RODRENVEX-576470 format. One line per field, with one value per residue (C-alpha): x, y, z; residue number from 1; residue in one letter. Coordinates in steps of 0.05 Angstrom, whole numbers. Layout:
N
xx: (X, ...)
yy: (Y, ...)
zz: (Z, ...)
i: (NUM, ...)
aa: (A, ...)
This chain:
226
xx: (2009, 1956, 1887, 1821, 1756, 1699, 1635, 1565, 1544, 1572, 1575, 1613, 1660, 1676, 1686, 1734, 1772, 1778, 1803, 1854, 1879, 1890, 1934, 1977, 1950, 1931, 1859, 1813, 1739, 1690, 1616, 1601, 1635, 1642, 1679, 1721, 1741, 1759, 1803, 1842, 1852, 1892, 1923, 1967, 1937, 1970, 1903, 1831, 1779, 1721, 1648, 1617, 1548, 1558, 1515, 1543, 1600, 1594, 1648, 1659, 1671, 1716, 1757, 1765, 1787, 1840, 1867, 1868, 1906, 1967, 1979, 2007, 1945, 1915, 1840, 1805, 1733, 1677, 1608, 1546, 1547, 1600, 1582, 1637, 1606, 1608, 1680, 1701, 1665, 1701, 1769, 1757, 1749, 1820, 1809, 1869, 1828, 1756, 1721, 1648, 1606, 1602, 1676, 1723, 1762, 1826, 1820, 1809, 1871, 1913, 1889, 1901, 1972, 1986, 1961, 2000, 2064, 2049, 2033, 2103, 2173, 2191, 2219, 2249, 2211, 2257, 2289, 2350, 2393, 2454, 2426, 2354, 2309, 2239, 2193, 2132, 2093, 2099, 2095, 2156, 2219, 2279, 2346, 2403, 2350, 2306, 2234, 2216, 2146, 2129, 2063, 2032, 2056, 2127, 2129, 2103, 2154, 2212, 2186, 2183, 2252, 2284, 2249, 2277, 2347, 2385, 2342, 2315, 2242, 2206, 2159, 2104, 2116, 2117, 2051, 2021, 2046, 2035, 1977, 1909, 1872, 1851, 1923, 1937, 1996, 2014, 2024, 2090, 2063, 2117, 2173, 2146, 2137, 2208, 2232, 2197, 2219, 2292, 2285, 2258, 2312, 2366, 2439, 2474, 2421, 2404, 2356, 2389, 2355, 2370, 2357, 2304, 2291, 2269, 2298, 2338, 2372, 2440, 2449, 2509, 2462, 2399, 2401, 2350, 2351, 2318)
yy: (2691, 2669, 2656, 2630, 2647, 2600, 2627, 2633, 2692, 2743, 2803, 2760, 2732, 2801, 2830, 2774, 2783, 2858, 2848, 2796, 2841, 2897, 2847, 2841, 2776, 2761, 2737, 2705, 2692, 2638, 2639, 2566, 2499, 2486, 2552, 2540, 2472, 2502, 2554, 2505, 2461, 2515, 2557, 2538, 2570, 2572, 2571, 2560, 2591, 2544, 2546, 2477, 2495, 2513, 2509, 2462, 2420, 2418, 2446, 2376, 2348, 2405, 2396, 2322, 2339, 2388, 2338, 2280, 2321, 2318, 2393, 2433, 2477, 2485, 2487, 2531, 2508, 2556, 2535, 2565, 2509, 2512, 2446, 2397, 2344, 2391, 2411, 2338, 2322, 2379, 2360, 2287, 2308, 2333, 2406, 2436, 2484, 2501, 2566, 2575, 2634, 2688, 2698, 2755, 2777, 2783, 2709, 2691, 2729, 2695, 2626, 2640, 2664, 2603, 2556, 2595, 2582, 2507, 2510, 2528, 2503, 2529, 2599, 2635, 2690, 2745, 2751, 2794, 2817, 2856, 2912, 2901, 2866, 2841, 2817, 2781, 2778, 2852, 2871, 2916, 2928, 2967, 2986, 3008, 3010, 3059, 3040, 3035, 3052, 2998, 2984, 2915, 2892, 2918, 2883, 2818, 2819, 2831, 2776, 2725, 2744, 2739, 2673, 2644, 2648, 2665, 2627, 2663, 2680, 2693, 2750, 2699, 2668, 2737, 2753, 2688, 2695, 2769, 2789, 2756, 2729, 2799, 2818, 2822, 2776, 2818, 2883, 2911, 2912, 2866, 2905, 2972, 2946, 2920, 2987, 3027, 2976, 2985, 3060, 3054, 3004, 3051, 3035, 2988, 2950, 2880, 2858, 2831, 2823, 2756, 2770, 2724, 2691, 2739, 2769, 2747, 2770, 2736, 2682, 2720, 2777, 2739, 2709, 2677, 2698, 2651)
zz: (2101, 2050, 2079, 2051, 2087, 2068, 2099, 2069, 2113, 2065, 2114, 2164, 2111, 2085, 2154, 2173, 2108, 2118, 2189, 2169, 2113, 2164, 2201, 2139, 2111, 2039, 2041, 1990, 2003, 1981, 1999, 1989, 1994, 1919, 1905, 1967, 1941, 1874, 1906, 1951, 1890, 1853, 1909, 1968, 2030, 2098, 2134, 2114, 2160, 2146, 2166, 2178, 2150, 2077, 2014, 1961, 1988, 2064, 2109, 2136, 2067, 2047, 2111, 2094, 2023, 2048, 2099, 2050, 1999, 2043, 2040, 2098, 2097, 2167, 2179, 2230, 2233, 2252, 2275, 2307, 2358, 2412, 2444, 2464, 2419, 2359, 2373, 2378, 2313, 2277, 2303, 2286, 2213, 2214, 2231, 2267, 2310, 2325, 2342, 2360, 2337, 2359, 2370, 2388, 2327, 2367, 2385, 2312, 2292, 2346, 2325, 2251, 2265, 2308, 2253, 2200, 2237, 2233, 2158, 2137, 2155, 2224, 2225, 2285, 2320, 2293, 2224, 2210, 2153, 2177, 2219, 2194, 2245, 2228, 2282, 2251, 2316, 2331, 2257, 2265, 2224, 2248, 2217, 2263, 2317, 2279, 2264, 2190, 2168, 2117, 2083, 2093, 2025, 2036, 2103, 2072, 2016, 2065, 2111, 2054, 2029, 2098, 2113, 2048, 2081, 2018, 1968, 1907, 1910, 1844, 1831, 1820, 1889, 1922, 1887, 1913, 1984, 1996, 1952, 1941, 1882, 1859, 1842, 1768, 1753, 1692, 1730, 1757, 1828, 1856, 1823, 1846, 1918, 1919, 1893, 1948, 2000, 1979, 1986, 2056, 2077, 2052, 2043, 2040, 2001, 2024, 1968, 1906, 1838, 1805, 1732, 1703, 1770, 1824, 1887, 1947, 2010, 2009, 2062, 2090, 2107, 2126, 2196, 2241, 2314, 2363)
i: (1, 2, 3, 4, 5, 6, 7, 8, 9, 10, 11, 12, 13, 14, 15, 16, 17, 18, 19, 20, 21, 22, 23, 24, 25, 26, 27, 28, 29, 30, 31, 32, 33, 34, 35, 36, 37, 38, 39, 40, 41, 42, 43, 44, 45, 46, 47, 48, 49, 50, 51, 52, 53, 54, 55, 56, 57, 58, 59, 60, 61, 62, 63, 64, 65, 66, 67, 68, 69, 70, 71, 72, 73, 74, 75, 76, 77, 78, 79, 80, 81, 82, 83, 84, 85, 86, 87, 88, 89, 90, 91, 92, 93, 94, 95, 96, 97, 98, 99, 100, 101, 102, 103, 104, 105, 106, 107, 108, 109, 110, 111, 112, 113, 114, 115, 116, 117, 118, 119, 120, 121, 122, 123, 124, 125, 126, 127, 128, 129, 130, 131, 132, 133, 134, 135, 136, 137, 138, 139, 140, 141, 142, 143, 144, 145, 146, 147, 148, 149, 150, 151, 152, 153, 154, 155, 156, 157, 158, 159, 160, 161, 162, 163, 164, 165, 166, 167, 168, 169, 170, 171, 172, 173, 174, 175, 176, 177, 178, 179, 180, 181, 182, 183, 184, 185, 186, 187, 188, 189, 190, 191, 192, 193, 194, 195, 196, 197, 198, 199, 200, 201, 202, 203, 204, 205, 206, 207, 208, 209, 210, 211, 212, 213, 214, 215, 216, 217, 218, 219, 220, 221, 222, 223, 224, 225, 226)
aa: (X, X, X, X, X, X, X, X, X, X, X, X, X, X, X, X, X, X, X, X, X, X, X, X, X, X, X, X, X, X, X, X, X, X, X, X, X, X, X, X, X, X, X, X, X, X, X, X, X, X, X, X, X, X, X, X, X, X, X, X, X, X, X, X, X, X, X, X, X, X, X, X, X, X, X, X, X, X, X, X, X, X, X, X, X, X, X, X, X, X, X, X, X, X, X, X, X, X, X, X, X, X, X, X, X, X, X, X, X, X, X, X, X, X, X, X, X, X, X, X, X, X, X, X, X, X, X, X, X, X, X, X, X, X, X, X, X, X, X, X, X, X, X, X, X, X, X, X, X, X, X, X, X, X, X, X, X, X, X, X, X, X, X, X, X, X, X, X, X, X, X, X, X, X, X, X, X, X, X, X, X, X, X, X, X, X, X, X, X, X, X, X, X, X, X, X, X, X, X, X, X, X, X, X, X, X, X, X, X, X, X, X, X, X, X, X, X, X, X, X, X, X, X, X, X, X)
């Protein structure tokens, strides 16, 4: 899941970003409305965590811009005021959810995950490929019933490939969905991650390389379990 945090309180923004990354999400950060607007203009985010009170472009205006663009990006608005009037005002701008400061981080994570599920085509709660079972909610992967110890990036790559249901996913798309803006697009990071993921998954292999295009888990292997 690709997230943008737009928050002018830098320590808070950085803390939220670190926490979300620990949850396996790819997170970018902007400290003002103008840079936030620039980032959403060039990158497709699943969720934008957006403070209302921002220098430069206001959070309200940025929210309206995101909504009017017609993208599937969901907006979780943050504000220091938790009043009903403020919540109604934020939601009337098109925000999908609203969280007052201070907030419990666990609640923020739960809301971001819920919004992320609405930002992409519906996927079942469990993804499988043969005897490989990936549970996004529990952040677990098993093969033949045995737990696999995957890194966050390996888990993210496998989740994207399984969710594609047989479609080819390019290295560029994997880089965009699983990593953040600090990833160097000219490195071999995706190829190396796929290589280590294949080793951990073992035989028979489920990830195919499509020369010149990317990677896929064949539709005959990838299944969605409701």
